[in-house]
N, CA, C and O of each residue as an XYZ file, in Angstrom:
308
protein
N      93.652     64.468    242.591
C      93.227     64.709    241.232
C      92.075     63.765    240.914
O      92.128     62.578    241.238
N      91.051     64.288    240.291
C      89.862     63.502    239.969
C      89.829     63.190    238.478
O      89.898     64.105    237.657
N      89.726     61.912    238.114
C      89.643     61.573    236.691
C      88.333     62.074    236.084
O      87.329     62.227    236.778
N      88.365     62.324    234.792
C      87.189     62.851    234.097
C      86.247     61.763    233.618
O      85.099     62.043    233.275
N      86.721     60.522    233.591
C      85.836     59.420    233.245
C      85.720     59.124    231.766
O      84.715     58.570    231.319
N      86.742     59.488    230.997
C      86.749     59.117    229.586
C      88.190     59.003    229.107
O      89.106     59.562    229.711
N      88.377     58.268    228.008
C      89.697     58.234    227.388
C      89.596     58.841    226.001
O      88.503     59.060    225.478
N      90.750     59.109    225.417
C      90.758     59.790    224.127
C      91.525     58.977    223.097
O      92.316     58.095    223.432
N      91.270     59.299    221.836
C      91.994     58.715    220.717
C      92.107     59.769    219.629
O      91.425     60.793    219.669
N      92.967     59.514    218.667
C      93.096     60.435    217.542
C      92.475     59.800    216.317
O      92.732     58.635    216.013
N      91.652     60.570    215.611
C      90.973     60.072    214.420
C      90.887     61.187    213.385
O      90.347     62.256    213.668
N      91.407     60.948    212.209
C      91.378     61.923    211.111
C      91.923     63.283    211.530
O      91.411     64.317    211.101
N      92.961     63.288    212.366
C      93.575     64.539    212.796
C      92.881     65.220    213.954
O      93.288     66.310    214.356
N      91.852     64.613    214.497
C      91.113     65.189    215.618
C      91.328     64.346    216.870
O      91.566     63.141    216.786
N      91.243     64.987    218.022
C      91.240     64.276    219.293
C      89.779     64.012    219.628
O      88.962     64.932    219.666
N      89.460     62.743    219.870
C      88.069     62.340    220.082
C      87.921     61.529    221.363
O      88.888     60.974    221.885
N      86.694     61.476    221.854
C      86.376     60.630    222.999
C      86.410     59.188    222.520
O      85.707     58.814    221.582
N      87.244     58.380    223.184
C      87.379     56.985    222.784
C      86.468     56.062    223.560
O      85.989     55.065    223.020
N      86.228     56.371    224.788
C      85.385     55.540    225.632
C      84.970     56.297    226.876
O      85.663     57.213    227.317
N      83.845     55.915    227.435
C      83.284     56.563    228.619
C      83.291     55.566    229.769
O      82.807     54.443    229.629
N      83.839     55.980    230.902
C      83.870     55.127    232.092
C      82.476     55.029    232.703
O      81.809     56.042    232.912
N      82.045     53.808    232.985
C      80.736     53.569    233.601
C      80.657     54.302    234.935
O      81.549     54.170    235.772
N      79.595     55.070    235.132
C      79.322     55.841    236.348
C      80.354     56.927    236.635
O      80.392     57.454    237.746
N      81.185     57.270    235.667
C      82.164     58.343    235.834
C      81.533     59.701    235.561
O      80.389     59.773    235.112
N      82.269     60.778    235.827
C      81.738     62.127    235.610
C      81.252     62.380    234.185
O      80.225     63.030    233.992
N      81.975     61.877    233.186
C      81.559     62.101    231.794
C      80.217     61.443    231.503
O      79.352     62.047    230.868
N      80.038     60.203    231.964
C      78.762     59.508    231.743
C      77.637     60.198    232.505
O      76.542     60.381    231.974
N      77.906     60.577    233.737
C      76.878     61.225    234.560
C      76.438     62.560    233.977
O      75.284     62.956    234.142
N      77.341     63.258    233.300
C      76.972     64.548    232.706
C      75.985     64.365    231.561
O      75.162     65.241    231.294
N      76.072     63.213    230.881
C      75.190     62.966    229.741
C      75.534     63.794    228.522
O      74.757     63.846    227.568
N      76.704     64.451    228.539
C      77.076     65.353    227.449
C      78.201     64.846    226.559
O      78.507     65.472    225.545
N      78.820     63.728    226.914
C      79.945     63.213    226.131
C      79.635     61.810    225.638
O      79.073     60.985    226.358
N      80.018     61.561    224.385
C      79.746     60.270    223.783
C      80.946     59.813    222.959
O      81.734     60.631    222.486
N      81.076     58.510    222.794
C      82.143     57.934    221.980
C      82.168     58.614    220.612
O      81.137     58.732    219.949
N      83.345     59.054    220.200
C      83.495     59.681    218.889
C      83.360     61.188    218.890
O      83.674     61.825    217.884
N      82.901     61.788    219.988
C      82.807     63.250    220.051
C      84.195     63.864    219.900
O      85.164     63.367    220.474
N      84.291     64.942    219.131
C      85.559     65.657    218.980
C      85.745     66.611    220.157
O      84.819     67.322    220.548
N      86.946     66.614    220.710
C      87.269     67.546    221.789
C      87.896     68.773    221.136
O      89.001     68.698    220.599
N      87.194     69.896    221.182
C      87.615     71.115    220.497
C      88.536     71.974    221.355
O      89.456     72.599    220.828
N      88.310     72.017    222.666
C      89.110     72.861    223.561
C      88.803     72.479    224.995
O      87.786     71.842    225.270
N      89.684     72.867    225.913
C      89.420     72.681    227.338
C      89.820     73.948    228.083
O      90.664     74.714    227.619
N      89.218     74.156    229.219
C      89.613     75.229    230.138
C      90.217     74.570    231.356
O      89.686     73.577    231.853
N      91.308     75.101    231.836
C      91.981     74.550    233.004
C      92.131     75.660    234.036
O      92.719     76.702    233.745
N      91.608     75.448    235.228
C      91.746     76.427    236.304
C      93.150     76.355    236.881
O      93.681     75.267    237.100
N      93.743     77.497    237.122
C      95.057     77.561    237.749
C      94.949     77.820    239.246
O      95.977     77.959    239.910
N      93.745     77.888    239.800
C      93.573     78.067    241.247
C      94.127     76.851    241.973
O      93.697     75.726    241.717
N      95.073     77.066    242.870
C      95.639     75.991    243.668
C      96.595     75.074    242.919
O      96.988     74.035    243.450
N      96.974     75.433    241.710
C      97.845     74.577    240.900
C      99.303     74.762    241.329
O      99.704     75.856    241.725
N     100.078     73.706    241.248
C     101.507     73.790    241.528
C     102.210     74.533    240.397
O     101.814     74.423    239.237
N     103.249     75.286    240.735
C     103.991     76.044    239.735
C     104.496     75.141    238.611
O     104.398     75.499    237.437
N     105.033     73.980    238.961
C     105.563     73.060    237.954
C     104.474     72.598    236.990
O     104.719     72.450    235.793
N     103.274     72.374    237.515
C     102.157     71.953    236.662
C     101.723     73.088    235.741
O     101.412     72.859    234.573
N     101.700     74.315    236.267
C     101.333     75.473    235.448
C     102.335     75.659    234.312
O     101.949     75.912    233.171
N     103.620     75.534    234.630
C     104.659     75.659    233.605
C     104.492     74.577    232.547
O     104.606     74.852    231.352
N     104.224     73.361    232.976
C     104.034     72.251    232.043
C     102.848     72.501    231.115
O     102.954     72.308    229.904
N     101.723     72.928    231.679
C     100.535     73.204    230.865
C     100.795     74.324    229.865
O     100.440     74.209    228.692
N     101.415     75.409    230.331
C     101.674     76.541    229.441
C     102.691     76.184    228.363
O     102.574     76.640    227.225
N     103.676     75.382    228.707
C     104.678     74.957    227.723
C     104.050     74.095    226.639
O     104.370     74.239    225.459
N     103.161     73.206    227.040
C     102.493     72.332    226.065
C     101.537     73.112    225.180
O     101.335     72.748    224.021
N     100.943     74.179    225.704
C      99.957     74.958    224.953
C     100.599     75.895    223.942
O      99.937     76.342    223.006
N     101.880     76.197    224.118
C     102.555     77.216    223.309
C     102.354     77.072    221.799
O     102.079     78.081    221.150
N     102.472     75.888    221.201
C     102.340     75.824    219.744
C     100.892     75.823    219.241
O     100.664     75.778    218.032
N      99.925     75.872    220.138
C      98.521     75.766    219.740
C      97.789     77.086    219.905
O      98.253     77.975    220.618
N      96.658     77.211    219.252
C      95.833     78.409    219.355
C      95.268     78.510    220.767
O      94.600     77.590    221.238
N      95.535     79.628    221.442
C      94.982     79.868    222.773
C      93.647     80.574    222.594
O      93.575     81.635    221.974
N      92.589     79.980    223.142
C      91.246     80.516    222.963
C      90.939     81.588    224.002
O      90.490     82.678    223.649
N      91.174     81.297    225.266
C      90.923     82.239    226.354
C      92.084     82.200    227.327
O      92.630     81.136    227.622
N      92.450     83.358    227.817
C      93.425     83.456    228.901
C      92.856     84.482    229.872
O      92.910     85.684    229.609
N      92.316     84.018    230.984
C      91.673     84.897    231.964
C      92.706     85.280    233.010
O      93.326     84.412    233.624
N      92.890     86.582    233.215
C      93.875     87.083    234.167
C      93.164     87.950    235.192
O      92.382     88.831    234.833
N      93.438     87.700    236.475
C      92.905     88.508    237.571
C      94.044     89.393    238.049
O      94.944     88.914    238.739
N      94.024     90.669    237.699
C      95.140     91.572    237.948
C      95.203     92.049    239.389
O      94.183     92.133    240.072
N      96.425     92.365    239.849
C      96.622     93.078    241.101
C      96.717     92.243    242.351
O      96.455     92.756    243.439
N      97.080     90.972    242.247
C      97.126     90.131    243.444
C      98.528     89.655    243.794
O      98.681     88.785    244.652
N      99.550     90.200    243.154
C     100.918     89.781    243.426
C     101.482     90.608    244.565
O     101.558     91.833    244.471
N     101.877     89.944    245.637
C     102.537     90.650    246.739
C     103.972     90.158    246.803
O     104.236     88.984    247.065
N     104.881     91.071    246.560
C     106.301     90.712    246.488
C     107.034     91.294    247.674
O     108.244     91.108    247.804
C-alpha cells in the first residue's frame, strides 16, 4: 500500500488536508494544499481483498455515493 502523502483534519464539519508530506505524492502533484476540503474520493476495487471491499462499502453506506462503476459479465461461477 502506498501512502498518499498528506494527513487530514476536521474543520467546520468538513474533512480537510491538514498537512503535506515533503516529497510525497500529494506535494509532487502540486494540487493539494493545507486547508483544502476533500469533497470525494474514488477507490479502485481492482485487486482488492474481499474483506477490504466489504469494509469500504460498509463505511460508505450512510454517505452519498457519487459514482459506482460496474463492469458487467465477468462472474464465472
